[in-house]
Structure formats: structure tokens, C-alpha cells
N, C-alpha and C positions, 0 to 999 in steps of 0.2 A: 490105683488108677494112673493113668499120663495123667499130667496136666493138660496135655494137647486133647483129651478123651472129647472136648466138645465142640471140636473142630473137624469138620468133615474129612474122609480115610485119604480123599484127595491132597489137602491140605497138612494133612498129619504126614504124608508121606516124604512130602515138600521137609518139613520139618526135619524127621528123621535123616533125612538125606545130608543138610546143614550140620545135623550132629557128628553124624557116620565122621563128616570130615573136619572133626574135631571142633568145632566150632566153641566159642566160650560162652556161659550163660547168660551174660548182656547182648551177645547176638542171638542169642537163641529167642531174649525178650524181643528186641526190636525185632524181627522178624515174625515173630508172631503177631503183634501187635499190628504191622502192615498188613499182615494176612487178614485179622479181624476187622481192621478198616475196607477192606477190598469188597467185605461182604457185606459192608451197608449200604443202605439205598445211596446212589448219585454217588460212588464212591471217588472218591479225589476231586469229585465238583468243587468250583468258586463261581453260582452263577451270580453275572453281575446286575440281578435284582436284590441278590442280597445283601451288597456292598453301596456303602458310600463313600466317598471322594476323602483323602486324608486333607487337612487345614494345615496351616503352616507349620512347620514344625522348624529345632535348632539349624543353626547356619555355619558351617566351621568359619567364615568370614569374621563371624559374631564372636568365635571364641578369641578370648585373649591370649598372649603367648606366654607361657609360665616362664618365670627366670631360671636362672641357670641350673640352680640348684632341683628346683622342684622337677624340671624337666629331666635332668638326672636322674632322682630316684622312682619318677614313674616309668621312663624307659630301661631303667636298670632292671624293673621286674616285669618286661614286657619281652616277649617271643613273638617273634616272626614267623608265621607259618604260613606255607606256598602249598596250593593243592596242584598237586605235580603228577596226578595218574595218568594224565591224556599222550594217547601215543601218536595225535596229530593225523588220523587216518583219514579223515573226512580232506585233507590236505593230498590225500596218497603218501604221507610218511607211514614207514614201520618201526621207529624208534621215537622217543619220550619228543612233542612238539617242543618243548624249553631247548631242545638242544639244534633250535632252529635258528641258523646267522640272520639278525636280524641288520646290524652294520658289521662292515668288515672286520670279519675276526672274533665278533662278540656274537652270542648266541643270548636268550632270556634268561640263561643261569647264571653266563656271565656278569649281567646286566646286575642282576639281581643281585649276586655277593658284591659287584661294586658297593650297590646302594647301604649295604645293612653294614659293611665297613667305612662308609665314611660316615653314615650316620652315628656308629659306636664312636669313630673319633672324633666326632662334631662334639657329643653328649659325655662322652669318658661312661659308655653303657654299656652293659655284658649284651645285652641282645641278642640271643643266640637265634640262629638262622637253624629252620625244621621243614625238611617235604615232610608232605603226605602222600608218598610214592605208590605204585601199583607193582606187583612181578615183573612186569615189562618195563618201568621207568626207573626202578633202584639201583641198577647194577652202573647203567650209562651215564646216570645223572649225579653218582654219588663219586664217579671218578673223575668225572669235570669240576666238582667243587676242589679236588685235592689240587688245582693249579690255586686254589687258596689259601693255602695254609693256617694263613693267621686268622680266618672265617670259624675254624673248629674248637668245641667248647669242649674243656677238659673232661666234662661229666657230661653233659645233654647230649645224645644221638643226633646225628644229622639226619634222621627220617626214623617216618614207623610207616606200615602200609596200611592202607584201606582194606577194609574187608570187602568181602565178596558172599554171594548169595545163588542159590539155582534160580533158574529161568523158570518158568512158570506155561505151560502149554494154558490153550485157551478153559480144560476142562479143569485146572485148578491142579495137576501132577507136575513134579519137575519135569522138564525134557531130557531126551535121552537122543544124545546124538553120537552113538560109536564114532563116525568117521573124524572126530575131532571132541574129545570130552572138553575139552577147555575151554569150548562155547557153551555147553551147559551152565556156565558160573557168568556171572555181570557183578560189578559193584552196584552198591545200595543208593548212587546217589552221593553229592557230597555231603547229606544231611547226617551220613554215617560217618563224618569227621567227631562226631561228638562221643560213641562207642568207642571209634577205634583210636582214639586217646586213652579214654579206659582201658582196652583191651591188650593195648600194647604196653601199659606200664607207663607210658609217658605222662602221662594228666598226675600219676601221686609223685612222680621224678620229677614234676617243674615246679612243683608247692613245697616238694622239700627241698627244692636248690631257692627257694623264695620267688619265685615265677609267678606272678599273681594274673597277669591280664594275658590274652593270645590277642593278637593282628592275621586274621584271614583274608587271603586275596587270590587269586588268579594266578599262575605262574606264568601266564599270557597277558597279565593287566602291566605294565612297565610303567604306570601312572601312581601306582598303589603304595608308595614309602611311607615307612615309620612316621607317624606324624606327633609330636609333643602335646600339640593343643589338646588332640582328643584323648591321646594318654591321661594327662594330667584333667580332664571333662569327666571320664570314666571315673577315676579315683575321688576327687574333690566330689562330686554328686552323687559318688557309690551305684553309678549305673550296670547293671549285671550284664546287660548286650546292648549292642547297638550297631546299626546296618548305616553304612554308607550310601546317601543318596543323591544320584541325579534330576535335574529338571528335566523330563521327557522332548525328546524330538522326535521327529518321523523315524530316524533309523532308530529309534529302540522301541516299537510298536510289537515285536516279535519277545521284550524283554520280558523280567516277569517285573508288577510295579506294585506298590503300596495301595491298601486301602482301608476301610473299615468294615468290620462286621461283628454287628451288636455292641459295640462300644471298644471291640479291640483294635488292635494294627495287624492286619495280616499281609501276606505278598501270596500274590495269585500269578503263576506261573501259565503259561500258554496250553500245557497239557494239563491243565485243571480249568478247562472252560470248555462248557458242554457243548455240545453241536448246536447249530443256530443261534451261540450266543453269540452278536456280532459288536459286544460291548468293548472284548478285551484292546483293541488298536487306539482307540479315543486317548491321544496322549493330553489334549486339553483337559480332558475331566480326571483321569487318572495322573497325575502329574508326578510325582516323583517315582523312579524305577531306580532297581535294585542293582548294585554295582557288584557285588559280591564281595566288596571289601568289611568285613566285618569283624568286630571289636567281641571280645568277652571276656568275665569273669570265673578264672579257675577253680576259686573257690566256691562261687554258687554254683557252679559247675558239677562239681563233687558232692552238696550238698543236695542236689539234685538227684546224683544219681543213687546215694545210697537210700535215698525214699522210694526211689523208682528206678530199677536198673535198666529200664528202654529209656531215661530221660536224657533231654528234655522230649515232651510230645512233639510230633510233626505229622502236619497232612500228608498224607499220600499223595502219592503220582504214579499215576498209572502210563509206563511206557511201553508202547507196542510195536517191535520191531520181528523179526525172522530170527530162529536161531543161530545162523549163520550170517552175520551184516553184507556181506558180500556177495548173496545169493538170496533174490527174491522170490524163489523158489522154492527154497526150505522153510520150514515147519513154523507157522506164526507162533510166537512166544508171547509173555506179559512181563516186563520188570518191575518189580514193587519199588519207586525209589522216593525221596527225600530230599526237601533244599534243605543246605544249614542255613539260609536267610529264613525259613518259615518258623524258627525258632522265637521271631520277632514276636508271635503272636499268641507262644504259650507261656516264654519266661516274664513274670511278674517284672514291672520296672522296665521294660527295655525299649528304646528309644529307638529315631531314627534321626539323621544328620544329613544336611544338603551338604553337597561338596561341589566345588567347581568342575569342569569335566579337565582340568588338568590332572586329575586323580584316576580319570577312569578313560584308558586307551586298549583296549581288548585286541589285542589279532587273533579274529576269528578265523579269517578269508583270505586269499591271496590278495583281494583289491585292500585290506589292512597292512597286510605287510607289506605291498608297496611304497604307500603313504609312508610307514615309519622307516622304510629302506632309504625313501630320498631326502633330500636335504631339506622337507618341510619338519622334520627334528631333527637337530645335532645333539649328540651324546656327548656329557659335561664329564671332569675327569670323576664324578663324584656317583656316575649312572645314570643323573638325570636327564629325560627327557626335555628335554627344550623344545618348544614348537616355534619355530621359524616366521610362522605366519598368527594371523588373530584368529581365522578358521581353519581346519586341516582341510583338503582338497575333499569332496565326494567323489570318489574312485569306483569305476563299475567294469569290470572288462568280462569280456566271454568269458563263459561257463564251460564251452567245448575246449576252448584253447587253453586257459587259464587257472582251471580249478584246484588243477594236482601242481605240484609243485615241482615236477621234473619238467613239467609242458611249460611253467610258468619260467624257471629258471632260463630253460632254451629261448623262450623269445624273448625276456628281460634281462641280460646277463648282467645289466650295467642300470638300476635307475635311473629313470630322465630326475630335470629339474622340476620338483612340484611345488617350489614356497610360492610362486605367486601366479599357481593354477587354484580356478573357483572349482570345476569340476574336470572328470576326463572321463570320457566313455570310448570303451575299445568294442567293436563289433568285428567278430571274423578274425580273421589269424595274420596277426601284426607282430612282426618283430622290430623291436627295437636298438638302435644302436648305442654308439657312446655319445655321452656330451650331448643327451636331448634337452630340451630346455618345454616345458610346456605351460601354454601362461594362459589367465582368464578360463574361461567352459571351451574348452574342444571334446569334440566328436572324431573317432577315426573308424573309416569301416575297412577291412581288409576283402582280400588277400592284398598285402604289401608291406614291406620293408621302409622304416622310417631313416634316411642315412645318419653318418655322425655327425654332431653339431647341426643339427635341424633345431627350430624355435618354430613352436608350432602356435 
């Protein structure tokens, strides 16, 4: 009898499609778990009335700086892993988001390479850099890294591929889309990292090479530098998993936050909030927000997966989309996803740590991109983005004219000075000349062109 016999015919079809595509046994086990979670009442939901706020947690500013030898020892056994599967489609890009230029001649990946090389030199540590790529980001990203021959590790490859699974229709069957069969598949969220590490062989290779810890972050968060204090903290206190968190602000109200459920720390994402539950955006109650800067012990991960091929256990996130994201009239589908940070709720001994905002500067929109491209941040030779102001300016650009990068670049070919700006709101079609300076709180309504050298 098939191990899928207890599943309904529709879901058995989904697993069969996955198996026919050559999926590894661990990938099948993980998908089977997500399917079983989907059939549970309130699948993928975390109601606010079942949660309690998190008490005070460890803080990075309180951790001691390890001595030079201890810092070298722990970073020498740490790998830096960047989530690099995104194509930047929300900004109108067709290639890897990490190849977007953020300073003249420098992309996200250039800056990441600079950061890793600088940290290696500072601590005399091996510190391999690894990308979790998608099929669409792999080739161009690895091509760019060839600019940094010193970055390559003699044994450890520069990347591995994230997994993929079938998109599912409302009745639970794998969707069919003959117009573009590639659109029948989707990544299972970044929680896939644990299975993908194992399936690719990267987990065993890293352990064989003496690498024990992994520091993971999004490729678009350039504040996420390897930190010897956190690495030493993990080693000294034998912490299997740690999540970096920031104190929430109004800007974080859509992000994932930590809470307690039945005594355990859990991560709640917006997609897990039941309809009618308005508790999610309360940043005063839910103080600690996930940065997606994650540290984990590879030895502990290996132990967990030896006992359970689908480990670690991650709560389900049900993502409702259309099979063709660019066509809202195409077949509605559900994507069964997980978040890597949710392992904090299932890994015994997992911890959270509060970090300063400087370690969390993601670029999710062209609003964020303008701030990073401006003089509000200066890029130092080691790849660190140094803020030139106490609080970065809050930028809000008209989505109609600035959401997509080609439109943004056409209207703001040269970023204005924002280091003395508190907030900038642009409504309508506004084109900026060169050497424009923005100070204080400024609102501009178009259509208009800001002349070269204008002070606002």
C-alpha cells in the first residue's frame, strides 16, 4: 500500500506529480506534512486570542565582544548563507533582485561579497559565502561573483538550489497550465532551506568541512553582517537556533512578529491571521519583529533530520494566488509554504535576540531603494552601509509612477540628497533633476520637474 493511501485522491495526485519530477524522499516527506497540515481545522492560522506577548529577550548590545582567538574560532566554523531566489518581479525586474544597483557600480551581491571578504580579513576566518538560488537567479548571480575570485572556497560550492512543489487548485489537485507548465510549480517558502540544504548535499559537506553554524539572511538586507558576538553566544550557550528581532515600529506592522503560544515562542506571519482578527498590527503589544536574520546549528539540524526527514516542524502558511501571477483572471491556486524563522517554535532551546535597526535595512520597494541610493547611507570599503542620519527618512512614492524600476529610474535618474530629510512624499508624476537636496518634511505633488540643484 502506498504511504499516501490515507490522503485524498487529489492530494495523492499532487505527491505523485512531485515524485514523477524526481523529488527526493525528504522533499516528499515535507510536502506530505504540509498537505496533512492543510486538512487540519484552521489550517495555517494563529489567532491573536491564543497568543501572549513575549517578555524581554537577550540583546545584542549586552553580549560581550569575544577575544580575537574566540572570534576567529567561531567565525571559522560559520557559513554565511543568503536567500537569493527572488527575481524582483514586484519591482518589474526579470532577473535576480540581488543584481539591482544600489550604489554606483555596486549591486546587492557586490556589497555582500565585500562584507564577507572584509569580515574574513578582520578575523582571519574561512567564512564561506553560499547562496540559496532559484533556477532563475543561479546563472547570473554566480557570474557576478566571478568578479571576486578570492571569495570562492576550494571545497564548498557557492550555491545550492531551493526546492519546488506543485501549485494546488481549490479542490486540492495539482494545477495544470499548458500555456506555461513552469507556472504549475512554486517554491515552498524559505522554510524550505532546511530540506534544500540536506537534499543538495550541502549540509553533509559543510559538516564534513568542520562548519557548524549557519548565518542566514535575505540578500536584500545589507545590514545583516556576520557578527562574532552572536556566533560566540551560540557556541558558549549551545543554542541550536536564534532569530534576530527588532523592536517594532508602525513600519513593521505587516511583518512577522514573535509571541508565546502554550508557553513556546512562535512566529506569526500576516498570512496566518484569521479573517476578522485585527490583533496583528498592534506593534505595542507584539514588540519583537522577525528580521529573517537567522542562526542555526548544523549539527542539531542533522540530528533532527535523522529522526524526522521533514524536520524541523514548521507551521503551514497558505498563500492564495493565481497560477499566472501576472494574470488575475487565471486559475486560483494555493501555495503551501513555510517560513524558516518559524523553527523557533519547534526547535528545543531556540532563542530570540534583539538587535539594533542597523542590522535590518531591507529593500522591498522603490521607496526603500531611493533611501539606500541616496546620501542617507554611505558605503564604506568593507561593504558596510553607514547611516548618515540618526533616523533614515521615511519615503513614500506614488505607486502609479514609481513602483516599477524602469519608471522609477526614468523619473529619478540621480538620487536626491536625503541625509537631512525626515520624510518625503511624492504624489503624481514628478521627475527629479541632478543634485536636488531634500530637507525636513517635504511633500511634492506632480506633474512637475524638479530642476537641477533645487533645495526642497
